[in-house]
C-alpha positions in Angstrom: 15.4 -2.1 -47.0 12.0 -3.5 -46.6 13.1 -6.1 -44.5 14.7 -3.4 -42.2 11.4 -1.5 -42.2 9.3 -4.6 -41.2 11.6 -5.2 -38.4 11.5 -2.0 -37.0 7.7 -2.1 -37.0 7.7 -5.3 -35.3 10.0 -4.0 -32.6 7.7 -0.7 -32.2 4.7 -3.1 -31.7 6.4 -5.3 -29.0 7.6 -2.2 -27.3 4.1 -0.8 -27.4 2.6 -4.0 -26.1 5.3 -4.1 -23.4 4.3 -0.6 -22.1 0.7 -1.2 -22.0 1.2 -4.4 -20.1 3.2 -2.7 -17.8 0.5 0.1 -17.3 -2.0 -2.4 -16.8 -0.1 -4.3 -13.9 1.5 -1.0 -12.4 0.4 -1.4 -8.5 0.9 2.3 -8.0 -2.2 2.6 -10.7 -4.0 0.3 -8.9 -3.7 2.1 -5.9 -4.8 5.4 -7.5 -7.8 3.9 -9.0 -8.8 2.0 -5.7 -8.7 5.5 -3.8 -10.8 7.0 -6.6 -13.3 4.3 -6.3 -13.4 4.3 -2.6 -12.3 0.5 -2.5 -10.0 -1.2 -0.2 -6.2 -2.0 -1.7 -2.9 -2.6 0.0 0.4 -1.1 -1.5 3.4 -2.6 -0.3 6.9 -3.6 -1.2 7.4 -6.4 1.4 11.0 -7.1 0.6 12.1 -3.2 1.3 11.7 -2.2 4.7 12.9 1.4 3.7 9.5 2.0 1.4 6.5 3.1 3.1 3.1 1.3 2.5 0.0 3.0 1.4 -3.8 1.5 2.2 -6.9 2.9 0.5 -10.2 2.2 2.5 -13.4 3.7 2.0 -12.2 6.6 0.3 -9.4 7.4 2.7 -5.4 7.1 2.1 -3.5 5.6 4.9 0.3 5.4 4.9 2.7 3.1 6.9 6.2 3.5 8.1 8.1 0.4 8.8 10.7 -0.1 11.3 13.2 -3.2 11.4 14.3 -4.7 14.7 15.2 -8.2 16.2 12.8 -10.8 17.0 13.7 -14.1 19.0 14.2 -15.8 15.7 15.4 -13.0 13.1 15.5 -9.4 11.9 11.8 -8.2 11.1 9.7 -5.4 10.8 8.7 -4.8 14.7 6.9 -1.2 14.8 4.7 0.3 12.2 3.3 3.9 12.3 0.1 4.3 10.4 -1.2 7.6 9.8 -4.1 9.2 7.2 -3.1 11.6 4.3 -6.5 13.7 4.9 -7.8 13.5 8.3 -11.3 14.9 7.0 -11.8 11.6 5.3 -12.2 9.9 8.6 -15.8 10.7 8.9 -17.7 7.6 9.4 -14.9 5.4 10.1 -15.8 3.1 13.2 -13.0 1.1 15.7 -14.0 -1.9 13.3 -12.6 -0.4 10.6 -9.4 0.3 12.0 -9.3 -3.3 13.6 -9.8 -4.7 9.7 -6.8 -2.3 8.8 -4.6 -3.6 11.7 -5.5 -7.4 10.6 -4.6 -6.6 7.1 -1.1 -5.0 8.3 -0.5 -8.1 10.6 -1.0 -10.6 7.7 2.1 -9.1 6.4 4.0 -8.4 9.6 2.8 -10.3 12.2 5.7 -9.4 14.7 5.3 -5.7 14.4 3.3 -3.5 16.8 1.0 -1.2 15.1 0.9 2.6 16.2 -1.6 5.0 14.9 -0.9 8.6 14.7 -3.4 11.4 15.7 -6.5 11.5 15.5 -6.9 7.7 15.0 -4.5 7.1 18.1 -7.0 8.9 20.5 -9.8 6.5 19.3 -8.1 3.4 19.7 -6.6 4.1 23.1 -10.2 4.3 24.4 -10.3 0.6 23.3 -7.3 -0.4 25.2 
């Protein structure tokens, strides 16, 4: 009986340790923490084209939708639409900030054409 009790305690400790580690390394938690601290963080499941990616930068949360298509070599993400969750958070952003975000997205999706949704679209069109 005592052996069974000890075994149960060990299993509970291992399970608790596992849950703590999962919590600490959870990318969604890191995204939320970066958003609160107004830091940069790129959250994406590169292997799953159906899942949108999220970027936090300077206190703003951006979401990107990926579209699969064909390139000369293979099937890849060829188009990405990016928008901001709360447009009021754009205050203080410059074109250079959006160029930085484009470069970060291109690191994962070099063949993709990046399209910004309004109001960022108007700012970036003036550049082209």
